[in-house]
N, C-alpha and C positions, 0 to 999 in steps of 0.2 A: 201680584207679578205685572211689571209694565207691559206696555207693546214689544214688539219686534222690531228690528231696525227698518223693514218694510214700512212700517206705519209711525215712523218716527216725526214725519212732517219736515222732511227735508226739503228746503228752498234752493233755487239756483239762480244765479244771475249770470250777466253777460259775460262773456269771454272776449279777450282783447283781439284775438286774430282767429277766431273760429277753431282753435286746436284746444279746446278744453283745457287750457293751462290754468285759468281763475275761477273760483267757485265760491259761493257764501251756502255754507250748509247749518242747517237750524234743527236742534233737538230740543226736547222737552220730555221732562219725566215728572210725574205726579210720586210720591214717596209717602207711605204710612211710617212717617218718623217725624219727631219735633226740628225744626230747624237747626237748633244747634246741633243736632247728631248728622244730618245733612251735611253740614259746614265740615264737620271733623272727618266724615266719610269720604268728603273730596279732597280734603286737605292733607290730613294724617297719614304719614309714610306708611305705617303698619297697617291701615285700612286700603290704602291704594293698592298695595301688595297683594291684597285680597280680591278685589274685583277687577284688577288691571287685564288679565287673560281674554281675550273675546271668544276664546272657543279653547273645550277641554283639549285638544290636540297642540296646543300653544303654551308652553313654557314661558313666563316672563321672569328675567332675573335682574335684579334690581343692582345696579354698580354704585350710585350715588343717589341720597334723598334727603332734600334741605328744602322743606316746604315754608319758606319765607322769601319776601322781596328781596331779590339779588340773589337767591338761591337756586340751585337746579336739580333737576332729576334726572338721571340717565338708566336706561334699562335695554336690555337685549330681549327681542320676542323670536323665541326658539322653537323651529319646527323639523322635526327629522326629516333628514334630507333635503333640506332647504338652507339657503344661507342665512345668518342671523339678521333680523331688522333692529337697527340700533335707533332708540325714540331720546332725544334730548329735549327735556322741557325746563323753560327759564322761568320764574315767577316775576312779573313785572309790577301787579298791583294785587294788594289784600285788603278787603275791607270786611271783616269778620260776619259770617251770615247775611252778607248782602251782597258781594263782588268779587271776583278773581279775574286778574288776566294773566295769561303767559304766551310765550311762544312755544312752538313746537316745532321740531328738526327731526326727519326721519329720514335715515339713510342706510345702505345696504352695500356691502363690500367696498365700503369708502367713496361711496357715489351717493351724494344727497339726492334724495326721492321726491320731496317735498318741504314746504315752510308753511307754517300756519299761524295765526292769531288767535286765541282761542279765549273767549269772554263767555263767564258764567255768572248768571244772576241768579240771587235765591230769594225765595219768598214762602210764606207760609203762616200758619198759627195753629195753636194747639199740636195736636197729633199728627197733624198732616204738611207737608212741605212741598216746594216745587222749584225744580231746577231746568233753567231755560240757558241752553248752551249755543253761541253763536262762533262757527268755524269759518275764518276768512283764509282759505286755501289756495297756494300756490304750488301746481305740480310741476316739477322741474324735468327730471330723468323720463318720467312718463306720467301718465295721466293716472292720478290717485283719487279722483272723486267717489269712483263707485267702492273702491277699498277702504275709504273713509267712513263712507255710508255704513257699510257692514260693520266695520269694526270698531268705530266710535259708538254706532248705536247699539253693538252687544255689549261693549263695554259699561254701556249706561244703564242697559238691563241689570247687568250684575251690581252696578253701584245701587240701584234702586232696591235689587233684593237685598245687599248686605246691610244698607240701611235700616230695613225692617227688622234685622236680627242684631242690632247694635245698641248696647248699654253704654250710656255715657254717664260719668260722675264727676262733679266740678266743684271745689271749694278754695276759697282765698283762706290762706293758712297765715297769721300774723308774725309770719318769723322770715327773715331774708331767705333767699333761695339756696344759699350757699348751705345754710343749716338743714334746710328740708332735705334737699338731695344728700347731705351728709348722713341724715337720720334714716334715709330709704337704701342707697346704695353703701350700706356697712352691713357686713356679716355678722356682726355683734348686735346692732342695734335692730336692724329689720325685724328679726323674729320676737322682739319685746313687744313690739306696737302692732305687728299685723295681725288683721282679723276684727271681727265684731267685738263689740263689749260682752266682756265674761269669757272670750276664746282665748286660748294659749297655744304657742307653737311649740313642737317638738322636731329639731332639724336633725336629718341623716347626714345631709353634708350641703355645702351652700359655696357657690364661687359665683360672685356678681360681675360679670364682665362678660362681653361679645364673646359667646360661645359657651358660655358657662350655664350652670343650672341651681336650682334650689329644690332639693327634695326633702318635704317635711310633712307631718301631720298637723292637722288644725283639729283641736280638742275642744269640744262644746262644754260649756257650764255643766252639763249631764254626763258628760265623759264620751259623749259619741266622739269616734275618731274619724276624720275626713283625710284621707291621702290625698297629697298633693305635687306635683312637679311642674316647677316653672322652668321653662328653656329660653336663654335671653340670646335674642338675634342681633340687636342693634344696642349700644351704649354710647350715649353722646353726652359728655360731662356736663351737668348741670341744665341738661336741654330736655333730653326726652331718652326713655328706654322701650325698646320693642321685645315682647315675648310671648310665647306660646303656654298654656295651661293644659295641662294633662290630668285624668283621672288616676292618680298614682304614679308610681315609678315607671316611667316607659309606660304608661296606659294610653286610651286615646285621647286625641286632642278633643278637647271642649270649648276653646275660644283662642283666638289671635288677641292680644291685647297690646296697651301703649299707656304709657305715663309721660305727660309732659309738664314742664315748669316754667312758668312765666314772672318775671318780675312785674310788681304791681305796687310802685312807691313804697317800697320797702319791706312789703309783704310778698308773698309768693300765689299765683294761681295753679292749681294741681288740676289737670286734667286727667281722668284716668277713663279709658274707652276698651270696650270689649265686644269681638265681632264671635257671637255664638257659631258653633259649626252648623247648626240646624235651627230653623224658626221654634222648631218644638222645645229645643234646649233653651231658647230665649224667652219663651213663654213660660217655661216651667221656672226659670230663674226669677221671673218677675213675679210668679206666683209665690214664691216662699220668701219674697221680701229681699231679694238681692240690692235692689236700690239701697232701702233703708240701711241695710247691714253695711254694705260697701261706703254710705256715708259714715257709719259709725267708725268704720276703720279710719277715715281720713279724720275723723274726729279724734280718735285715738293716736293718730299721729300728731296731730297737732300739740294735743294736751302731753305728750311725750316731748317734743321739743321744748315746749314753754316751760316744764318743770325742770329742766336742766340748766 
């Protein structure tokens, strides 16, 4: 785990008129995860939804989420008995696994509380990575510095925890993005290739759209049956999907997941991420070879597409 917000290394700079309207805040986190995982946890909407809440009493509802240059994210922080806090994030620069820059506007009851420029720098090697965040904050309706110290610091603590239980699979598939998307988000073809080598799928029902679900059994080569239930929360055609994984129909959730699809000169980079519900589940999955089995699944997807 990382340090609490009070030990986040917050730096303060001069104010313009002594009214504490301007501040520069600095946060650092060391994360026991590869740099590629940290970048995805910072930018992928499905992952951001997991770590965004600064406290258990705060519910964060995402209204928009588009993590690319020119895109924006809009969310509402909800606390019982208090007005909702609206946060708008606009992505200005993205250098994958190196740096991101975004603006952030916070408002309540239609009144802007603050504006900030957020710069995040990434570094690391092997199984450890580092995130350094600088927030150039302008408080408008009231002094927001203390709230940013607590809220942003707590959010980054959550991010570090999420990074340490996130599994990431990446593969460049030698086929256009439209074909890859079509094979994935098609109720007839998805069950034909999903799962590691030698596994098959037996579908109970399937509805591949936002708010839909896929209830199915994965059947191992030795006949062992693994009940599964995927619930789809977001579907952006040919870009990404977000869903949750459950142990059997309406069973306990064991991961929040996403898949993204990017053009690569006629090929398609597929990124599949999973934030496991607990560190123990993440370690168990690694222990039984989930990374290798997941890569087999993406390999089956590529072979399926190229065979058609």
